[in-house]
Jmol script that loads the backbone (N, CA, C; Angstrom):
load data "model"
ATOM      1  N   MET A   1      25.935  28.951 -14.029  1.00  0.00           N
ATOM      2  CA  MET A   1      25.581  29.985 -14.982  1.00  0.00           C
ATOM      3  C   MET A   1      24.129  30.390 -14.776  1.00  0.00           C
ATOM      4  N   ASP A   2      23.864  31.672 -14.880  1.00  0.00           N
ATOM      5  CA  ASP A   2      22.501  32.184 -14.741  1.00  0.00           C
ATOM      6  C   ASP A   2      21.611  31.581 -15.818  1.00  0.00           C
ATOM      7  N   SER A   3      20.393  31.203 -15.445  1.00  0.00           N
ATOM      8  CA  SER A   3      19.492  30.521 -16.382  1.00  0.00           C
ATOM      9  C   SER A   3      19.123  31.402 -17.575  1.00  0.00           C
ATOM     10  N   LYS A   4      19.009  32.720 -17.366  1.00  0.00           N
ATOM     11  CA  LYS A   4      18.685  33.618 -18.476  1.00  0.00           C
ATOM     12  C   LYS A   4      19.854  33.688 -19.451  1.00  0.00           C
ATOM     13  N   ALA A   5      21.068  33.719 -18.924  1.00  0.00           N
ATOM     14  CA  ALA A   5      22.249  33.727 -19.794  1.00  0.00           C
ATOM     15  C   ALA A   5      22.330  32.413 -20.566  1.00  0.00           C
ATOM     16  N   LYS A   6      22.055  31.312 -19.913  1.00  0.00           N
ATOM     17  CA  LYS A   6      22.068  30.009 -20.564  1.00  0.00           C
ATOM     18  C   LYS A   6      21.022  29.959 -21.680  1.00  0.00           C
ATOM     19  N   LEU A   7      19.855  30.535 -21.419  1.00  0.00           N
ATOM     20  CA  LEU A   7      18.794  30.590 -22.417  1.00  0.00           C
ATOM     21  C   LEU A   7      19.257  31.356 -23.657  1.00  0.00           C
ATOM     22  N   ILE A   8      19.902  32.489 -23.459  1.00  0.00           N
ATOM     23  CA  ILE A   8      20.353  33.335 -24.569  1.00  0.00           C
ATOM     24  C   ILE A   8      21.494  32.687 -25.345  1.00  0.00           C
ATOM     25  N   LEU A   9      22.285  31.856 -24.706  1.00  0.00           N
ATOM     26  CA  LEU A   9      23.451  31.263 -25.366  1.00  0.00           C
ATOM     27  C   LEU A   9      23.116  30.211 -26.414  1.00  0.00           C
ATOM     28  N   HIS A  10      21.854  29.823 -26.540  1.00  0.00           N
ATOM     29  CA  HIS A  10      21.460  28.910 -27.619  1.00  0.00           C
ATOM     30  C   HIS A  10      21.739  29.623 -28.944  1.00  0.00           C
ATOM     31  N   PRO A  11      22.325  28.938 -29.930  1.00  0.00           N
ATOM     32  CA  PRO A  11      22.727  29.613 -31.182  1.00  0.00           C
ATOM     33  C   PRO A  11      21.610  30.390 -31.893  1.00  0.00           C
ATOM     34  N   VAL A  12      20.427  29.837 -31.977  1.00  0.00           N
ATOM     35  CA  VAL A  12      19.328  30.539 -32.664  1.00  0.00           C
ATOM     36  C   VAL A  12      18.884  31.745 -31.850  1.00  0.00           C
ATOM     37  N   ARG A  13      18.742  31.572 -30.542  1.00  0.00           N
ATOM     38  CA  ARG A  13      18.309  32.689 -29.697  1.00  0.00           C
ATOM     39  C   ARG A  13      19.364  33.791 -29.680  1.00  0.00           C
ATOM     40  N   MET A  14      20.640  33.417 -29.737  1.00  0.00           N
ATOM     41  CA  MET A  14      21.714  34.403 -29.789  1.00  0.00           C
ATOM     42  C   MET A  14      21.614  35.221 -31.078  1.00  0.00           C
ATOM     43  N   LYS A  15      21.301  34.568 -32.191  1.00  0.00           N
ATOM     44  CA  LYS A  15      21.136  35.288 -33.460  1.00  0.00           C
ATOM     45  C   LYS A  15      19.970  36.272 -33.386  1.00  0.00           C
ATOM     46  N   ILE A  16      18.891  35.863 -32.751  1.00  0.00           N
ATOM     47  CA  ILE A  16      17.725  36.743 -32.605  1.00  0.00           C
ATOM     48  C   ILE A  16      18.103  37.967 -31.777  1.00  0.00           C
ATOM     49  N   VAL A  17      18.759  37.745 -30.655  1.00  0.00           N
ATOM     50  CA  VAL A  17      19.168  38.853 -29.779  1.00  0.00           C
ATOM     51  C   VAL A  17      20.123  39.782 -30.524  1.00  0.00           C
ATOM     52  N   GLN A  18      21.088  39.225 -31.243  1.00  0.00           N
ATOM     53  CA  GLN A  18      22.034  40.052 -31.992  1.00  0.00           C
ATOM     54  C   GLN A  18      21.331  40.882 -33.058  1.00  0.00           C
ATOM     55  N   THR A  19      20.295  40.329 -33.663  1.00  0.00           N
ATOM     56  CA  THR A  19      19.523  41.054 -34.673  1.00  0.00           C
ATOM     57  C   THR A  19      18.832  42.269 -34.060  1.00  0.00           C
ATOM     58  N   LEU A  20      18.396  42.151 -32.817  1.00  0.00           N
ATOM     59  CA  LEU A  20      17.628  43.217 -32.170  1.00  0.00           C
ATOM     60  C   LEU A  20      18.476  44.195 -31.356  1.00  0.00           C
ATOM     61  N   ILE A  21      19.780  43.957 -31.273  1.00  0.00           N
ATOM     62  CA  ILE A  21      20.656  44.859 -30.509  1.00  0.00           C
ATOM     63  C   ILE A  21      20.663  46.232 -31.168  1.00  0.00           C
ATOM     64  N   GLY A  22      20.687  47.259 -30.361  1.00  0.00           N
ATOM     65  CA  GLY A  22      20.738  48.619 -30.876  1.00  0.00           C
ATOM     66  C   GLY A  22      19.364  49.253 -30.970  1.00  0.00           C
ATOM     67  N   SER A  23      18.466  48.855 -30.091  1.00  0.00           N
ATOM     68  CA  SER A  23      17.110  49.404 -30.028  1.00  0.00           C
ATOM     69  C   SER A  23      16.332  49.211 -31.320  1.00  0.00           C
ATOM     70  N   LYS A  24      16.623  48.128 -32.032  1.00  0.00           N
ATOM     71  CA  LYS A  24      15.885  47.839 -33.257  1.00  0.00           C
ATOM     72  C   LYS A  24      14.581  47.141 -32.907  1.00  0.00           C
ATOM     73  N   GLU A  25      13.576  47.412 -33.709  1.00  0.00           N
ATOM     74  CA  GLU A  25      12.264  46.792 -33.556  1.00  0.00           C
ATOM     75  C   GLU A  25      11.901  46.123 -34.869  1.00  0.00           C
ATOM     76  N   TYR A  26      11.602  44.822 -34.809  1.00  0.00           N
ATOM     77  CA  TYR A  26      11.321  44.066 -36.022  1.00  0.00           C
ATOM     78  C   TYR A  26      10.105  43.167 -35.840  1.00  0.00           C
ATOM     79  N   THR A  27       9.426  42.911 -36.954  1.00  0.00           N
ATOM     80  CA  THR A  27       8.375  41.899 -36.998  1.00  0.00           C
ATOM     81  C   THR A  27       9.045  40.540 -37.198  1.00  0.00           C
ATOM     82  N   VAL A  28       8.275  39.468 -37.064  1.00  0.00           N
ATOM     83  CA  VAL A  28       8.814  38.128 -37.306  1.00  0.00           C
ATOM     84  C   VAL A  28       9.330  38.020 -38.735  1.00  0.00           C
ATOM     85  N   GLN A  29       8.607  38.593 -39.691  1.00  0.00           N
ATOM     86  CA  GLN A  29       9.018  38.518 -41.084  1.00  0.00           C
ATOM     87  C   GLN A  29      10.347  39.236 -41.306  1.00  0.00           C
ATOM     88  N   GLN A  30      10.549  40.368 -40.646  1.00  0.00           N
ATOM     89  CA  GLN A  30      11.805  41.101 -40.783  1.00  0.00           C
ATOM     90  C   GLN A  30      12.962  40.330 -40.144  1.00  0.00           C
ATOM     91  N   ILE A  31      12.711  39.702 -39.007  1.00  0.00           N
ATOM     92  CA  ILE A  31      13.748  38.883 -38.368  1.00  0.00           C
ATOM     93  C   ILE A  31      14.068  37.689 -39.257  1.00  0.00           C
ATOM     94  N   ALA A  32      13.035  37.041 -39.788  1.00  0.00           N
ATOM     95  CA  ALA A  32      13.228  35.877 -40.656  1.00  0.00           C
ATOM     96  C   ALA A  32      14.026  36.240 -41.905  1.00  0.00           C
ATOM     97  N   ALA A  33      13.832  37.438 -42.434  1.00  0.00           N
ATOM     98  CA  ALA A  33      14.575  37.878 -43.616  1.00  0.00           C
ATOM     99  C   ALA A  33      16.060  38.027 -43.316  1.00  0.00           C
ATOM    100  N   ARG A  34      16.398  38.339 -42.071  1.00  0.00           N
ATOM    101  CA  ARG A  34      17.801  38.478 -41.670  1.00  0.00           C
ATOM    102  C   ARG A  34      18.422  37.148 -41.249  1.00  0.00           C
ATOM    103  N   LEU A  35      17.581  36.216 -40.822  1.00  0.00           N
ATOM    104  CA  LEU A  35      18.055  34.896 -40.373  1.00  0.00           C
ATOM    105  C   LEU A  35      17.535  33.833 -41.339  1.00  0.00           C
ATOM    106  N   THR A  36      18.010  33.865 -42.550  1.00  0.00           N
ATOM    107  CA  THR A  36      17.491  32.987 -43.604  1.00  0.00           C
ATOM    108  C   THR A  36      17.763  31.512 -43.352  1.00  0.00           C
ATOM    109  N   ASP A  37      18.711  31.193 -42.482  1.00  0.00           N
ATOM    110  CA  ASP A  37      19.037  29.797 -42.196  1.00  0.00           C
ATOM    111  C   ASP A  37      18.168  29.203 -41.085  1.00  0.00           C
ATOM    112  N   VAL A  38      17.253  30.001 -40.513  1.00  0.00           N
ATOM    113  CA  VAL A  38      16.395  29.532 -39.421  1.00  0.00           C
ATOM    114  C   VAL A  38      14.974  29.343 -39.961  1.00  0.00           C
ATOM    115  N   PRO A  39      14.440  28.123 -39.909  1.00  0.00           N
ATOM    116  CA  PRO A  39      13.052  27.904 -40.357  1.00  0.00           C
ATOM    117  C   PRO A  39      12.074  28.740 -39.532  1.00  0.00           C
ATOM    118  N   GLN A  40      10.984  29.169 -40.157  1.00  0.00           N
ATOM    119  CA  GLN A  40      10.039  30.061 -39.486  1.00  0.00           C
ATOM    120  C   GLN A  40       9.441  29.434 -38.223  1.00  0.00           C
ATOM    121  N   ALA A  41       9.120  28.150 -38.248  1.00  0.00           N
ATOM    122  CA  ALA A  41       8.560  27.493 -37.063  1.00  0.00           C
ATOM    123  C   ALA A  41       9.573  27.524 -35.906  1.00  0.00           C
ATOM    124  N   THR A  42      10.831  27.306 -36.219  1.00  0.00           N
ATOM    125  CA  THR A  42      11.897  27.360 -35.207  1.00  0.00           C
ATOM    126  C   THR A  42      12.023  28.781 -34.668  1.00  0.00           C
ATOM    127  N   LEU A  43      11.950  29.749 -35.553  1.00  0.00           N
ATOM    128  CA  LEU A  43      12.048  31.152 -35.147  1.00  0.00           C
ATOM    129  C   LEU A  43      10.935  31.511 -34.160  1.00  0.00           C
ATOM    130  N   TYR A  44       9.707  31.135 -34.467  1.00  0.00           N
ATOM    131  CA  TYR A  44       8.585  31.406 -33.560  1.00  0.00           C
ATOM    132  C   TYR A  44       8.802  30.740 -32.198  1.00  0.00           C
ATOM    133  N   ARG A  45       9.273  29.502 -32.205  1.00  0.00           N
ATOM    134  CA  ARG A  45       9.487  28.776 -30.946  1.00  0.00           C
ATOM    135  C   ARG A  45      10.510  29.497 -30.068  1.00  0.00           C
ATOM    136  N   HIS A  46      11.603  29.954 -30.682  1.00  0.00           N
ATOM    137  CA  HIS A  46      12.645  30.628 -29.906  1.00  0.00           C
ATOM    138  C   HIS A  46      12.238  32.051 -29.505  1.00  0.00           C
ATOM    139  N   LEU A  47      11.475  32.719 -30.350  1.00  0.00           N
ATOM    140  CA  LEU A  47      10.946  34.034 -29.958  1.00  0.00           C
ATOM    141  C   LEU A  47      10.067  33.896 -28.719  1.00  0.00           C
ATOM    142  N   ASN A  48       9.223  32.866 -28.695  1.00  0.00           N
ATOM    143  CA  ASN A  48       8.356  32.650 -27.531  1.00  0.00           C
ATOM    144  C   ASN A  48       9.156  32.371 -26.274  1.00  0.00           C
ATOM    145  N   LYS A  49      10.228  31.600 -26.383  1.00  0.00           N
ATOM    146  CA  LYS A  49      11.071  31.335 -25.203  1.00  0.00           C
ATOM    147  C   LYS A  49      11.702  32.623 -24.691  1.00  0.00           C
ATOM    148  N   LEU A  50      12.160  33.476 -25.616  1.00  0.00           N
ATOM    149  CA  LEU A  50      12.763  34.745 -25.213  1.00  0.00           C
ATOM    150  C   LEU A  50      11.722  35.691 -24.616  1.00  0.00           C
ATOM    151  N   LEU A  51      10.503  35.648 -25.124  1.00  0.00           N
ATOM    152  CA  LEU A  51       9.415  36.458 -24.546  1.00  0.00           C
ATOM    153  C   LEU A  51       9.072  35.983 -23.140  1.00  0.00           C
ATOM    154  N   GLU A  52       8.964  34.681 -22.961  1.00  0.00           N
ATOM    155  CA  GLU A  52       8.636  34.120 -21.644  1.00  0.00           C
ATOM    156  C   GLU A  52       9.694  34.478 -20.610  1.00  0.00           C
ATOM    157  N   ALA A  53      10.953  34.534 -21.038  1.00  0.00           N
ATOM    158  CA  ALA A  53      12.051  34.866 -20.131  1.00  0.00           C
ATOM    159  C   ALA A  53      12.225  36.379 -19.971  1.00  0.00           C
ATOM    160  N   GLU A  54      11.380  37.144 -20.669  1.00  0.00           N
ATOM    161  CA  GLU A  54      11.398  38.607 -20.629  1.00  0.00           C
ATOM    162  C   GLU A  54      12.682  39.205 -21.184  1.00  0.00           C
ATOM    163  N   VAL A  55      13.349  38.473 -22.075  1.00  0.00           N
ATOM    164  CA  VAL A  55      14.519  39.006 -22.772  1.00  0.00           C
ATOM    165  C   VAL A  55      14.032  39.910 -23.898  1.00  0.00           C
ATOM    166  N   LEU A  56      12.912  39.530 -24.526  1.00  0.00           N
ATOM    167  CA  LEU A  56      12.268  40.338 -25.562  1.00  0.00           C
ATOM    168  C   LEU A  56      10.947  40.845 -25.035  1.00  0.00           C
ATOM    169  N   LYS A  57      10.448  41.879 -25.708  1.00  0.00           N
ATOM    170  CA  LYS A  57       9.119  42.395 -25.393  1.00  0.00           C
ATOM    171  C   LYS A  57       8.432  42.754 -26.703  1.00  0.00           C
ATOM    172  N   VAL A  58       7.112  42.759 -26.662  1.00  0.00           N
ATOM    173  CA  VAL A  58       6.311  43.203 -27.798  1.00  0.00           C
ATOM    174  C   VAL A  58       6.093  44.696 -27.603  1.00  0.00           C
ATOM    175  N   VAL A  59       6.596  45.499 -28.544  1.00  0.00           N
ATOM    176  CA  VAL A  59       6.498  46.952 -28.397  1.00  0.00           C
ATOM    177  C   VAL A  59       5.296  47.530 -29.125  1.00  0.00           C
ATOM    178  N   LYS A  60       4.750  46.767 -30.075  1.00  0.00           N
ATOM    179  CA  LYS A  60       3.597  47.260 -30.829  1.00  0.00           C
ATOM    180  C   LYS A  60       2.873  46.086 -31.455  1.00  0.00           C
ATOM    181  N   GLU A  61       1.580  46.230 -31.627  1.00  0.00           N
ATOM    182  CA  GLU A  61       0.788  45.224 -32.327  1.00  0.00           C
ATOM    183  C   GLU A  61      -0.018  45.931 -33.402  1.00  0.00           C
ATOM    184  N   ASN A  62       0.097  45.458 -34.638  1.00  0.00           N
ATOM    185  CA  ASN A  62      -0.628  46.031 -35.766  1.00  0.00           C
ATOM    186  C   ASN A  62      -1.679  45.045 -36.247  1.00  0.00           C
ATOM    187  N   GLN A  63      -2.879  45.543 -36.471  1.00  0.00           N
ATOM    188  CA  GLN A  63      -3.949  44.714 -37.022  1.00  0.00           C
ATOM    189  C   GLN A  63      -3.733  44.627 -38.537  1.00  0.00           C
ATOM    190  N   ILE A  64      -3.462  43.429 -39.033  1.00  0.00           N
ATOM    191  CA  ILE A  64      -3.213  43.205 -40.461  1.00  0.00           C
ATOM    192  C   ILE A  64      -4.164  42.126 -40.961  1.00  0.00           C
ATOM    193  N   ARG A  65      -5.097  42.497 -41.809  1.00  0.00           N
ATOM    194  CA  ARG A  65      -6.027  41.540 -42.434  1.00  0.00           C
ATOM    195  C   ARG A  65      -6.552  40.472 -41.476  1.00  0.00           C
ATOM    196  N   GLY A  66      -7.097  40.873 -40.379  1.00  0.00           N
ATOM    197  CA  GLY A  66      -7.718  39.924 -39.461  1.00  0.00           C
ATOM    198  C   GLY A  66      -6.767  39.218 -38.506  1.00  0.00           C
ATOM    199  N   THR A  67      -5.503  39.527 -38.563  1.00  0.00           N
ATOM    200  CA  THR A  67      -4.540  38.938 -37.629  1.00  0.00           C
ATOM    201  C   THR A  67      -3.730  40.058 -36.983  1.00  0.00           C
ATOM    202  N   VAL A  68      -3.003  39.743 -35.952  1.00  0.00           N
ATOM    203  CA  VAL A  68      -2.201  40.736 -35.247  1.00  0.00           C
ATOM    204  C   VAL A  68      -0.724  40.478 -35.544  1.00  0.00           C
ATOM    205  N   GLU A  69      -0.074  41.517 -36.066  1.00  0.00           N
ATOM    206  CA  GLU A  69       1.365  41.453 -36.324  1.00  0.00           C
ATOM    207  C   GLU A  69       2.080  42.083 -35.138  1.00  0.00           C
ATOM    208  N   LYS A  70       2.966  41.325 -34.500  1.00  0.00           N
ATOM    209  CA  LYS A  70       3.679  41.833 -33.328  1.00  0.00           C
ATOM    210  C   LYS A  70       5.042  42.362 -33.754  1.00  0.00           C
ATOM    211  N   ILE A  71       5.456  43.428 -33.094  1.00  0.00           N
ATOM    212  CA  ILE A  71       6.773  44.007 -33.324  1.00  0.00           C
ATOM    213  C   ILE A  71       7.576  43.805 -32.049  1.00  0.00           C
ATOM    214  N   TYR A  72       8.740  43.171 -32.209  1.00  0.00           N
ATOM    215  CA  TYR A  72       9.574  42.771 -31.074  1.00  0.00           C
ATOM    216  C   TYR A  72      10.779  43.687 -30.914  1.00  0.00           C
ATOM    217  N   ALA A  73      11.226  43.816 -29.670  1.00  0.00           N
ATOM    218  CA  ALA A  73      12.451  44.540 -29.340  1.00  0.00           C
ATOM    219  C   ALA A  73      13.068  43.878 -28.114  1.00  0.00           C
ATOM    220  N   LEU A  74      14.348  44.152 -27.905  1.00  0.00           N
ATOM    221  CA  LEU A  74      14.997  43.665 -26.688  1.00  0.00           C
ATOM    222  C   LEU A  74      14.406  44.377 -25.489  1.00  0.00           C
ATOM    223  N   ASN A  75      14.270  43.659 -24.406  1.00  0.00           N
ATOM    224  CA  ASN A  75      13.862  44.265 -23.146  1.00  0.00           C
ATOM    225  C   ASN A  75      15.151  44.770 -22.506  1.00  0.00           C
ATOM    226  N   GLU A  76      15.554  45.967 -22.901  1.00  0.00           N
ATOM    227  CA  GLU A  76      16.857  46.525 -22.509  1.00  0.00           C
ATOM    228  C   GLU A  76      17.042  46.512 -20.993  1.00  0.00           C
ATOM    229  N   HIS A  77      15.977  46.765 -20.259  1.00  0.00           N
ATOM    230  CA  HIS A  77      16.067  46.794 -18.793  1.00  0.00           C
ATOM    231  C   HIS A  77      16.477  45.419 -18.256  1.00  0.00           C
ATOM    232  N   GLU A  78      15.878  44.366 -18.790  1.00  0.00           N
ATOM    233  CA  GLU A  78      16.186  42.993 -18.347  1.00  0.00           C
ATOM    234  C   GLU A  78      17.606  42.612 -18.728  1.00  0.00           C
ATOM    235  N   VAL A  79      18.014  42.929 -19.946  1.00  0.00           N
ATOM    236  CA  VAL A  79      19.338  42.557 -20.434  1.00  0.00           C
ATOM    237  C   VAL A  79      20.410  43.320 -19.676  1.00  0.00           C
ATOM    238  N   SER A  80      20.224  44.627 -19.457  1.00  0.00           N
ATOM    239  CA  SER A  80      21.244  45.423 -18.766  1.00  0.00           C
ATOM    240  C   SER A  80      21.371  45.019 -17.301  1.00  0.00           C
ATOM    241  N   ASN A  81      20.290  44.579 -16.667  1.00  0.00           N
ATOM    242  CA  ASN A  81      20.375  44.126 -15.278  1.00  0.00           C
ATOM    243  C   ASN A  81      21.218  42.857 -15.155  1.00  0.00           C
ATOM    244  N   LYS A  82      21.207  42.024 -16.158  1.00  0.00           N
ATOM    245  CA  LYS A  82      21.964  40.769 -16.104  1.00  0.00           C
ATOM    246  C   LYS A  82      23.443  41.002 -16.373  1.00  0.00           C
ATOM    247  N   GLU A  83      23.780  42.108 -17.044  1.00  0.00           N
ATOM    248  CA  GLU A  83      25.182  42.388 -17.338  1.00  0.00           C
ATOM    249  C   GLU A  83      25.891  42.994 -16.140  1.00  0.00           C
ATOM    250  N   SER A  84      25.161  43.579 -15.219  1.00  0.00           N
ATOM    251  CA  SER A  84      25.759  44.248 -14.054  1.00  0.00           C
ATOM    252  C   SER A  84      26.381  43.270 -13.105  1.00  0.00           C
TER     253      SER A  84
END
end "model"
wireframe off; spacefill off
backbone 0.3
color backbone group
């Protein structure tokens, strides 16, 4: 099995990908609101794994009270190449 497919097949990462399907863009807080059964620390860990594998991308960064809020989306190019 392809390593990227294996990475996505983890239950939490699969939920994250399913949340972002359809060209949706969400912040961590918006994803967490949809995945109430996933602790926030776990969510961050799996988001980072998906970013490292280039399954997700950061589409925008907003400066919020001294911190940077990232907005995530599926890297459609990476995902569609693996389906071919």
